Every structure is written in C-alpha cells, then in structure tokens.
C-alpha positions as CSV (number, residue, x, y, z in Angstrom):
1,X,9.7,-10.3,4.5
2,X,6.4,-10.7,2.9
3,X,5.1,-9.1,-0.5
4,X,1.6,-7.8,-1.0
5,X,-0.2,-6.5,-3.9
6,X,-3.2,-4.4,-2.8
7,X,-6.0,-3.7,-5.4
8,X,-7.5,-0.2,-5.0
9,X,-10.6,1.5,-6.2
10,X,-9.6,3.5,-9.4
11,X,-7.1,6.2,-8.9
12,X,-8.0,9.6,-10.1
13,X,-4.8,11.6,-10.2
14,X,-1.1,11.1,-10.2
15,X,-0.6,12.9,-6.9
16,X,-2.4,9.9,-5.4
17,X,0.9,8.0,-5.8
18,X,2.8,10.3,-3.6
19,X,0.2,10.4,-1.0
20,X,-0.2,6.6,-0.8
21,X,3.6,5.9,-0.9
22,X,4.2,8.5,1.7
23,X,1.6,7.1,4.0
24,X,2.7,3.4,3.6
25,X,6.4,4.3,3.9
26,X,5.7,5.8,7.2
27,X,4.7,2.4,8.8
28,X,7.3,0.5,10.9
29,X,8.1,-2.6,9.2
30,X,7.5,-1.7,5.6
31,X,10.6,-1.8,3.3
32,X,10.6,2.0,2.1
33,X,12.5,1.0,-1.1
34,X,9.9,-1.6,-2.0
35,X,6.7,0.4,-2.0
36,X,5.3,1.0,-5.7
37,X,1.8,2.5,-6.5
38,X,0.9,1.5,-10.1
39,X,-1.5,4.2,-11.3
40,X,-2.8,2.7,-14.4
41,X,-4.0,-0.6,-12.7
42,X,-4.7,1.1,-9.2
43,X,-2.5,-1.4,-7.5
44,X,0.0,-1.0,-4.7
45,X,3.0,-3.4,-4.3
46,X,4.8,-3.4,-0.8
47,X,7.4,-5.5,1.0
48,X,6.9,-5.8,4.7
49,X,8.0,-7.5,7.8
50,X,5.0,-9.3,9.1
51,X,6.4,-9.4,12.7
52,X,6.3,-5.6,12.8
53,X,3.3,-4.7,10.7
54,X,0.2,-6.6,9.4
55,X,-1.5,-6.3,5.9
56,X,-4.5,-5.2,7.9
57,X,-2.6,-2.1,9.3
58,X,-1.2,-1.3,5.7
59,X,-4.8,-1.5,4.4
60,X,-6.2,0.7,7.3
61,X,-3.4,3.3,6.6
62,X,-4.6,3.3,2.9
63,X,-8.2,3.7,3.9
64,X,-7.4,6.6,6.2
65,X,-5.8,8.2,3.3
66,X,-9.1,8.2,1.7
67,X,-8.7,5.4,-0.7
68,X,-10.8,2.2,-0.9
69,X,-8.9,-1.4,-0.7
70,X,-10.8,-3.9,-2.8
71,X,-8.5,-6.9,-2.0
72,X,-5.0,-8.0,-1.1
73,X,-2.8,-10.9,-2.1
74,X,0.2,-11.6,0.4
75,X,3.0,-14.0,-0.6
C-alpha cells in the first residue's frame, strides 16, 4: 500500500470535498477509508494499492472532475 499527498489548485467550496472523495473512492485499488480532502490547504491524502491503480490514474480522475493537480508526493 502506498500513500500520496496531492496538491490541488485552491478549492473554492466545501462541496468540492464530497465530489473529489467520491470520485477517488470509486477507483479500484483505493483504500476508501483512507481518502481525505483537506479544504483549507487544497490537498488530498489517499492510500492506494499501486498494483491496481497508479498515481497518474488518481490524478486523471481528479482532473476529470474539474480540479487541477499541481503536484503529487508518493511514499
């Protein structure tokens, strides 16, 4: 299991949290209990199985929801 912190462009409303969490949690390989959107810092924290989903796929999912990814850090 890997952990990532994804920095986004500034989030503009609290409903963004639900939209992003819902989109990421729908991906196979993402630990649904370990997805957290931090509104004030515009960051997403997520744990995922790299054998099932890549950080690129997670970022692409976020982009498709209408949010811009600035950078990601994977541990």
